[in-house]
N, C-alpha and C positions, 0 to 999 in steps of 0.2 A: 695539544691542538690537533684537530681533525685534519689529516692530510688532504691535499687537493691534487687532481691530475693536471696535465699540461693545459687543459682548457680553463682551469681555475674553478671547476665545479667540485663541490664537496661530495664524496661517495655517499654519505648518509642522505644527502638531498636526492640523489638518484634512487637510492633504495626506498625512500619515503614516497616516491612517485610511482613505484611498482604496484601492479594489481596483485601480485603474488605476495603472500604473507611470508616474511623471513624472520627466523629466530636463530640466535647463536647461543650455544652453551659452551662453557669452559670445561676444563678437565675434571672439575668437581661437579659437573652438571648443574651449574648455576647459570641463570640467564644473564648474558652480557649485552645482548642487543635485541630490540624488537623494532620493526619498521611500522609505519602507520597502518598498513594493511593488516598486520598482526594484531594491533590494538583493536581495530574494528572487528576482526574475525572472532577474537577471543573475549572481547569486552573488557579489556584491562588497560592499564596505563603503564607505559614504558618507565616512567619515573618511579612508580611504586614496585616495579619488578626487578630493578637493577640489583644484580648479585644475589637474588633470592634463589633457593633450590627450585628447579624447574617445575616440580609437581606441586609446589605451593604457589608459585607465581602463575602457573598455567594449569589449573586443575583438569582441563580437558585432556592433558597428556599424562596424567598420573598413572593410568592403567598401562602405559607403554614404557615404563621405566626399564624393564628387562631388555627389551629390544634396543633401546637407545644406549643402555650401558654396554651391551654386546658390540654395537657398532663402534662405540668409542674405544673399547678395549682392543678390538680386532682390526680397527681401521677399515671396516667393510661398509661400503655404501649400500643402500637399498631403497627401493621405491614401492609404495603400497597404493593401489588404486581403490577408489571408493571406500576409504577408511572411515568408519563411523566413530565419532568422538562424543563422549557424554561427560557432563560435569554436574553432579547433584541435580538441582532444579533448573539448570540452564537448558536452553534449547539445544537439541542434538545437532551436530554438524556432520556433514559428509564432505570429505576432502580427498584430493590426491596428495600424497605426502612423499617427499624425497629427502633422504637423510644422507649427508655427505661429510665424512670426516676430513679435517684439515689440521694444519699446525699453526698455532697463533704466533704472534710476534715474540712471545717468550719461549718459543720452542715446545710448548705444551700441546697435547692433543685437544682438539675441540670439535664441535659438531655444528654444521650448518643445516638447519631444517627449513624446507620450503613447503608451503601449503597452498594449494589451489582450491578454493571453495567451489564445490560442485553445486551446493545449494543455490548459490548466486546464478550459476549458469542455468540450472533447472528453472529458477524463478524467471529469468529473462526469457527462456523458451516458452514457459507457461504464459507469461504476460503477452508475448508476441502472438501466441495462438488465441488468447482471449481477445486481443484487439482485432485480429482478423475475423474471429467469430462475431464480434460485436458489429463490425462493418457489414458483414453478410446478413446479420439479423436486421439491421436498420434498412438495408436495401430491400429485403423481403417485406418488412413492415410498410415501407413507403409504397411499394407496389400494391400490397393488399389494401392499404388505406385509400389509395386512389380508386381502386375497384369498388370499395364500399361507399365512398363519399358521393360518387355520381348518382347511383340509384337511390341513395338515402336522401339526397336533395330533391329528387323527383318525387319520392314518397311523401316527404314533408309538404311540398308544394301542392300535391294532389289532395292531401288531407285538409289543407287550408281552403282550397277551392270548394271541396265538398262541404266544409263547415259553413261556408257562406250560403250554400243552397239549401241547407237543412233548417227547417223552421222549428223543429222539436228540440227544446233545450236538453232533454234527457239524451237524445241521440248525439247532440253536440259533445257530450261528455266523452263519447268514444273517439271522436276525431281529436279532442283535446289530448287524450291518452296517446294517440298516434304521434301527434306533434311533439308532445313532451318527451316521449321515448326516442323519437328521431333526434331531438336536441341532445339527449343524454348520450346517444351513440356518437353524435358529432363531436361532443366534448371528449369522449373516450378516444376516438380516432385522432383528434388533435393532440391528446396527451401522448399517444403512441409515437407521433411524429416528433415530439419534443420541440425545442426552440428552433425558429426558422432563420435566425440571424447569426452571423459570426460574433465572437466575443468583442465587446467594446472595451479594449484593455486600457487601463490607466494605472498609475502607480498608487498602490494602497497598502496600508498596514493590515496584514492578515487577521489581526485580532479585532478589527472593526467589524467585518462581516460575521465573525464568530460571536462577538458580543451581541450583535443584532439578532442572530439566531437564538442565542441563549435567552434573550429577553422575550422573544416570540414564544419559544417553547415553554419557558419558565412560567409564563402567565397562566397556562392551563395545567401545570403539573400538579400531581397529587402531593400532599404534604409529606408523604412517605418516600418520595423520589428526590434524591439530592443531585443537583446539576453543578458539578465543581469544575475548576479550571486549573491547569498547570501550564502557564505560558512562559515562553522564553522571550523576554523583552528585547533581546539583542538582535532578533531576526530582522533583516533589512526589508524594505518595501518590495512588493512583488507587482509585476505587470499583469493585471487580471481584470476580468469583468466582475464588478462588485455584485450585481444582481444575480449573475449566474452562479457565483460562489455561494451567495446566500441560499439560492435554491438547492444547490448541491448539499450543503451542510444541513439545511432544514430537512431534506429527505433522509439523510443518514441519521441525524439525531432523532428524528421522528420514528425511524425504524427501531432505534434503541429504546425509546420510550415505550413503544408497543411491546417489545420483547420483555421488558421488566414487569409488565402487567400490574402496575400500581405500587410497586415498592422496589427500592434498590438505589444504585448510584450510577451516574453517567459522568465520565470525565472527558473534558476537552483538553488535549495536550498538544503543544507545538514544539518542534525541534528542527534543527537543520541536520543534514546528512551529506557527507562528502562522497564523491566518486560513485554516483548512482546512475544506473543504466535504465532508460525508459525508451521503449520502442526501438531497441538496437542502437540508441545514441547515448553516449556517456556524458554526464553532466558533472562539472566540478563540484557544484553545491546545489542541493535541492531542499525545499521546504517540506516538512512532514507534519501533517495534522492527524492526530489519532483521536477517534471517538471510541471510548472504552465503556462497556457496561458490564455489570456483574450478574447478568441474567442467566437463564438456564443454558444458553448457547444455541447454536444453529445445528439442527440434525445433520449428521455426517452425510447422509444421502442427498441432502438439499444443498450443502455448502458449495459443491462445484457449479451449481446452477443458479446461484442467488442473483447474478447479474443478467440472467436471461429474462426477456419480457414475459409477463403473465405468470411468473413463478412466485408463489407466496405460500407461507405456512399457515395463513389465516384464510378461512372460508370467505370472509368479507373483503379481503385484500385484493387490490388490482394488480399487484406485482409489477408496477411501473416506477416506483420511487427510486429503487437502486439502479435500474437500467438508465434512467434519465440522469441520475447523478454521475454514473460512469461516462455517459455521452458528454456531459458538460466538462468533466475532468479531461477527457480526451481532446476536447476543443482547445484546452489550454496546454496541450502537449504533455499532459500529466498522466498519472496512473493511480488507480484505486485498488486496494487489496483488502482481503478479509482473512483473519485467523480466528478460530472459535473453538472453545472447549467449554464444558459445563462450568459456570462460574465466571467466565470471562470471554467476551467477544470484542475484537479490536478491528475497526475499519480504519485503514490508513490511506490518506490522500497525499500523494507526492507531486509537487509542482516545481519545475525548474526555477532556480534563483539566479545563478551565475551563468556566464557565457558557456557555450557548449565547446568541449574539446574538439578540435578539428583533426 
């Protein structure tokens, strides 16, 4: 039976609510304990790691056997900052690591390993900077749009008055061009401003707007483009604006279709994720929607700027689809991220599901 303290709280309950990843190794360097943060950090299950040699249970630590064995034998604690961990094809991890020897209840030497993920901290800092930059961009765009719309309306009105005074139909073609181009610029400016109303949030199943987008996009897809889905049916309903989510995912999926250039696969995947931070606020549970394509990937020099207005890899692109998607996600207190390499691009949308930790 797991012991309790005087408050009646089980120690493993406390450890499972820590943000720090905790791993215990016995005198044979077998894994005896993993908390929830460790499972999330290393992508493993505590149930499958029990009593396994640590380098088999946690491949990320395999290259550090000598240091850990020395700490166990000598009883010497140590700390390493910004330690880079790699495991085969897994994503590299950057952590602060503290190793502390102790004696277990059987009197045997053991090790307590603590890992603080710096990738998470770096991501939170990067996301905060992105949100601040996005707000600054929108304020600049709103000011610029206001300065454009006033003279543009006057220009269009003058062209309409001039058209009424001209009797020559051939000359009227020129005023028609002015009016048409003024309307095009007006639509472009309206697109820059994005939606002008706050989200009308209602309880919805996230798969409903996703299926709507899948049907819209699938109607015009090439036969050589597969649009597949990998949904988690257990995800609870989310409070969100259905129309704004449709526009968000339509923009992101449309971007993936363009990237494939006529052939390939796009996957829509839904999952939940625990203890996720958005805008400096930690959420117990968030919804994650991934849009994954197997296209050529986004150029490395373009990747940091893909959510900036008017940035596009295509000459005919407006560069507004992703910034608008980002804005709509931010209206839902969410986050959108992108990771890309040749052969795989993943756009991930995170939306809060459960109550926020105070």
